[in-house]
N, C-alpha and C positions, 0 to 999 in steps of 0.2 A: 636475443632474448629468449629464455625458456618459458614454457607455459607455466603459469602460477599454479600453486597447489589449490585443491578444492577448498581448504580452510581460508586461504587468502581471498578466493573468489566470493566466499560466503560473507565476508565482512561487509558491513553496510557502508556503501560509498555515498557520501553526501554531495549534493549539488549546491553550490553557492553562486548566485548571480546578483549583480548590482540591480537596484530597482530600475535604473535607466535601461539595462539590458532586458529585463522582464517586460518593460514598456516598449521595446523595439517594434518597429514596423517591418514586417516580412515582405520582401519584394516578390517572393515566389511562394507557391503552395508546396511546402515540404512534406515528405512522407513521414509516417510515424517513426520508421527506422532511422531516417536522416536526423530527426529531432533527437532520438535516443543516442545516436553516435556522438552528436555535438555535446550533449549533457554528460555522457560517459567520459569523453575526453576532458571536459572541463572539470569533472569530479576528480579525475586522476591528477590533474594539475593542482587542484586544491590540496590533495593529499601530499604531493611532492612539488611545492612551488619552485624549488631550485631547478626543476627540469624545464620551466617555461623557456621557449615556446614549443618544446618538443615533448611528445608523449607517444608511447608505443603500447600496444596490447594485441593479443591474439584474437582471432575471430571467435574461437570457441569460448574464450574468457568472456568476451562481450555478450555472446549468446546466452551463456549461463547466468551472468550478472543481470541481464535484462529479463530473465525468465522466459526466453523464447524457445520454441521447439522447431525441429526440422534441420535438415542439412543444406537447404537452398541458399543460406546466407553466404556460403563460400563463393558460389558462382555469381552472386549479386554484388559482391564487394567492389569489384572493378568498376561496375556501372555507378554504384553509389559514390565511390571516390571521385569519379569524373563529374558527377552532378554537384556534389557538395562543394567542390572548389569553385564553382560558378555562382553559388548562392550568396546573396548580399542581404544585409539588414540596414535599416535606417534608425539612428538613435538620436533622440532629443535629450540633451543633458540638462541638469538643474541650472546651468548657466545659459540655457537657451541656445546652446550650440547645436548644430545639426551635422551628422556625418553619415555617409554611406560607405560601407566597407564589407568585404567578404570575411567569413569566419577564419578561413585557413589560407596559408601560403601554399602548402602542398600536402598531398596525401599519397603515400606509397604503399602498395599492397605487395608483400613478398610472398608469392604463391608457394614457394618451397616450404616455408616455415609457417605460413598462415598468419604472419604478423602484419599489422597495420601500423605504419609510422606516420604520425600527423605532426605538422608544424603550424601552430596558430599564427594568425596575423598579429603582428606586434601591437597594433592599436587596441586589441581586445583585452590586453593585460589588465588595465585598471577596472575592467568590468567583471573579472572572475577571480581576482587575487587581492589579498590584504583588505578584505571588505569589513571585517568586524569592528574596526576602529571608527569607521564612518557611521555605522549603524543602518545605512540605507541599502539593505540587501534582503534577499529572499532565499531561504534554503529549504531543502527537503531531501529525503532519502531516495537515491536513484531507483531502487527496486519498486518504488511507488509508481513511477511512470512505465516500468517494465510491463505492468499489467495492461497498459492502455494500447488499444488497437488503432485509435483514430488520432491523427496529428492535431485535430482541433481540440480533442480532449486534453492532450498534453499542454497546449498553449493556454486554454481556458483555466485548466487546473493551476498553472503558474500565476496567471493574472488574479485568480481568487485566493490562492495561497498567500500572495503578497498582502492581502487584506484580511487574512483569516482571524487575527486577533481582534480586529474591529467588528467583523461579522457582517459588514455591509459594503457594497461597492456599486457605484453607478457609473456607467460608461456610455458615451455617445455611440449610437448604433454604427455609424460609419467608421469611427475609431476602432471599435471592437472588431469589425470586419478586417481592418488593416492589420491589427494585432494578430489575427488568426491566419493572415496570408491570403485572404479572399477579397481584398479591396477591389471594388469595381465589379464584383460578381454578385449574383443574387439580388437583382434590382428590386424584386418583389420581396418584401419582408416575410411574407408567409413561407416562401421557399427557404429562406435563411433559417427561419424558426424550425421548420420541419426537418430539414436536412442537416442542420448544424446544432442548434441549441438543444432541441429535444433529444437528439441522439447522444450528444455529450452528456446531458443530464442523466439519461438512462445508463450510460456506461459508468459514470461516476457513482451512481446509486448502487450499481452492482459491485464495484470495487470497494465502496463504502469506507473511504479514507477521508475524503472531502466531498460533501454534497451541497446542493444549492436549490433554492427556488428563485424565480425571477418574475419581475413585474415590468410591464411595458408602459413607458411614459411617453405620451403623445404630444406633439406640437401640431395643433390643428387636427387633421385626420390621420396624419402619418406618425408612425413610431419613431421617436427621436432619440430616446435613451433606454437602456436596460438597467434596471435596479436589481442587483443580486443580493439575496440573503444567504450567507455562507454558514455551513455547519461542519465542524470538525468532529469526526468520530473519536470518542475517548478510547485511548489504548487500554486494554485490560492487562494489568500487571500479573506477574506470576504470583500464585497464591502460596503463602508460606515461604520457606527457605529452600528453593529448588537449586540443587547443586549441579555443576557441570556434568558429573557422571550420570545424574538423573536425566539431563537433557540428551546425552549421548545414548542412554538406554532407551529413551522414548523414540528417538529417531531410528534406532535399529529395529524397533517393533513397527513404527509407523510406515517406514519406507516400503517394506514388502506388503503391508496392508493396503496402502493406497494403490500400489501396482496391481494387487489382486482385483481391484475394482476398475482397473484400466486407466489410472491416472499417473502422471509423472509430475510430482510436486517438488520444487526446489527445497533444499535443506533449510534455507532461511525461513520459509513458511512453516515447514514441519517443526522447526525449533520453537516458533511462536505459539504452537499448539500444546507445548509440553504441559502447561499448567492445567489444561482441560482433561488430560489423561487419555490413555489409549482406548478405554472402554467408551468414553464419550465420543471420540473420533469414530470408532467402529459403529456406534449407534447412528451417527449422522450419515456415514457412508451407506449404511443399510437403508436409511430413510430415502436417500437420494435415488438408490437403485430401485427401491420398492415403488416410489412415485414416478419413476422413469423421468426424472428431472433433467432437462437439457439446458446447460448454461455455457457461455463462452469462456468465462474466467472461473474455472472450477475452484482454484485455490482461494480466491477472494470470496466466492460463494460459501465455501465451507467455513472460512473465518467468520463470515457474517452470522451463520447459523450457530456456530460455537459460542460467539459472543452473546447472541440473543438468548440462548439457553442459559449461559452463565448469569446474565442479568436477571433472568426469571428466577433462578434458584437463589441468587443473592437477595432478591426481593422477598422470597419465601422465608429466608432465614434472618431477615433484617431485625426482627423483634426478639430474636433469641438472646438469652442472657449469657453471652460468651465474650471473653476477652482474649483467650489464647487462640492465635491464628491456626495452630495445628489442629486444635479441637474443631474449629470452624471448618477446616478443610476435610476432616474425617466425616463430619455430619453432612457437609455439602455433597461429598462424593457418594455417601450412602443414599441421600435423598434422590439425587439425579439418576442413580443406577437402579433405584427401586420404584420410582414414581410411575414408570410406564407399565407396571404390572396390572393385570386385569383384576378388577374387584377391589373392595375395601379390605385392607390388611388390619388385623386385630392389633391393639396396642401392645399386648404381651409378645406377639410374634416380632413386632418391630423392635421391641426392647432387647430380645434375645439376639437377633441378627446384628443390631448395632453394637451390642456388647462384644461380639466376636471381632468386629472391626476395630474397636478400641483395644482389645487384648492383643491384636496383631501389632499394635503400636506400643505395646508394653505398658498400657494403663492397667491399674489394679481394679478389681471389682468395686472397691470403695470409692475410688476416684470417679469411675463411670457412674455409680449411683448418685453421686452428688450432681454431676452434669445432667443426668436423666431427670432427677427430681425437679430441677429448675426449668427444664425445656421439653418434657415429655409431651405436653399438650400441643405445643407448637410444631414439634417434629411429626406428630401424628397427623395434624392438619396438612402439613406440607406434603407428606408422602401420599396422602389420600385426597389431595386437591380440595380440601374443605375450606 
């Protein structure tokens, strides 16, 4: 097997799991990387079901797809393979059947080519394949868990993603611990809360794809259940009609820019920032450097700031009398790039500057005047924070 092209690697791999598999009880406390290898292999099977039970990929392909950094994974693969073939899960099916079984029959690491050959356990097939007909499955994009450093974050994310559309989920405390692979540990609830729940909550807040609050439900004096309230972050769509060549041009500018600030961001994240524009990205990077902000997941943090600023400017322009998306985009870009100037800008100055932006997009003076007449007061207030 040859190493895939970067274009193939950048495609969004989706993970499908039956709800019975999501609800599985983990016999052992798996590492985050072990969880990611399992999900990545399952996602590859979903993409090519005729390959079951066999799947192959290179270490470098996995590392890139998971958004990981560093070269240490090559030396760790042998140990990871040894450990993963021993790990078992316990599944309760809807028919109330119970089964213990390992994920894989075998894992072979070919050192010369850096290829990992995995053979799934045959009994896992109904839990990862042909799930859409039954409707009892949970899916998400594999890069989502690539951001996660804790194995508990990955597992709790899956358990909450399963109920994301409902927005609520209540789980018995002891059952939750078994789902996370820590059954029998953390006898004191306070330790479980501080070392697992709160840390997972912080990590998911930083990644900002799925977040939650939780309530402790007691039986007597002891915590018996955890009631989760689940929030899914809205995806911000591309503004206007962004073409593939625009995405490519943005990535060509964005990649050296983020490297200039010392970051290595995967193309899949850079691509998602296209609609915000290179100027907005540069502003956020400058703010991070100026404030000496230290974060673990820099890509997720930048996305959060970009989305927050996007929503702020959308709110500022919500009352504008505009129907054309391109006009909205021109005005939004002008406001966000001008708003941070010091002092109040005169209305005439704003009008002349905005006119030049419209002229760049081949609007006539008469067309601009019609737009300006309807929106001048609101644009003035938005630029000057009035």
